[in-house]
C-alpha positions as CSV (number, residue, x, y, z in Angstrom):
1,M,76.4,138.6,79.9
2,L,74.1,141.2,81.6
3,D,74.8,142.8,77.8
4,Q,71.8,141.1,76.8
5,L,69.8,142.7,78.5
6,R,69.9,146.1,77.3
7,H,69.6,144.8,73.6
8,K,66.9,142.4,73.9
9,T,63.3,142.4,74.5
10,K,63.0,141.9,79.0
11,T,60.7,142.1,81.7
12,I,62.0,142.8,85.2
13,G,60.9,141.8,88.6
14,L,59.7,138.5,90.5
15,K,56.1,138.6,89.8
16,Q,56.1,139.2,86.0
17,T,59.0,137.0,85.5
18,I,57.3,134.0,87.2
19,R,54.5,134.6,84.9
20,L,56.8,134.9,82.0
21,V,58.6,131.6,82.5
22,E,55.1,130.1,83.6
23,S,53.9,131.1,80.3
24,D,57.1,129.4,78.4
25,G,57.9,132.9,77.3
26,A,61.5,133.2,79.0
27,D,64.7,132.4,77.1
28,C,66.9,132.9,80.1
29,V,66.8,134.1,83.9
30,Y,69.0,136.3,85.2
31,V,69.0,136.4,89.5
32,A,71.2,138.5,91.7
33,Q,73.6,136.6,94.0
34,D,72.9,139.3,96.7
35,A,68.9,138.7,96.5
36,D,67.1,137.2,99.1
37,E,66.8,133.1,98.5
38,R,63.1,133.2,100.5
39,V,62.3,135.8,97.6
40,V,63.7,133.9,94.5
41,G,63.8,130.1,95.8
42,K,60.2,130.0,93.7
43,L,61.4,130.9,90.9
44,R,64.6,128.8,90.4
45,E,62.5,125.7,91.0
46,L,59.7,127.2,88.6
47,C,63.2,127.6,86.0
48,A,64.0,123.8,86.9
49,V,60.9,122.5,86.0
50,K,60.4,124.1,82.9
51,G,63.9,123.9,81.7
52,V,65.0,127.8,81.6
53,E,68.8,128.4,82.1
54,V,69.1,130.5,85.3
55,I,72.2,133.1,84.8
56,P,73.5,134.8,87.9
57,A,73.7,138.5,88.4
58,E,76.6,140.1,90.5
59,S,74.3,142.2,92.6
60,M,70.5,143.8,92.4
61,K,72.4,147.4,91.7
62,M,74.4,146.0,88.5
63,L,71.1,143.8,87.1
64,G,69.1,147.2,87.5
65,K,71.7,149.1,85.6
66,A,71.8,146.3,82.9
67,C,68.1,146.7,82.7
68,G,68.3,150.6,82.5
69,I,66.8,151.2,85.8
70,D,67.9,153.4,88.6
71,V,66.8,150.8,91.3
72,G,68.2,147.2,92.1
73,A,66.5,144.4,90.5
74,A,66.6,140.6,92.1
75,V,65.3,139.3,88.5
76,A,65.0,140.0,85.2
77,A,64.1,137.5,82.3
78,V,65.0,137.7,78.2
79,H,61.9,136.8,76.0
80,K,61.9,134.0,73.7
81,P,62.6,135.3,70.2
């Protein structure tokens, strides 16, 4: 599943992902299971309202690695084609 992040246009980080979902530009959103729910809760609600699929990622470390960065990431989004 995380392989999709390596080969498609993506956005990494909470603020940028929220902006992308709000503008109806997100195909799907990955949320790390170990991310603080107080941080990602608003994004989950927004995705539910906008009809964007939320895909759980095992950890922030694995999500960051899948995105090609050296630090963990709480969320990432794949852009619509």
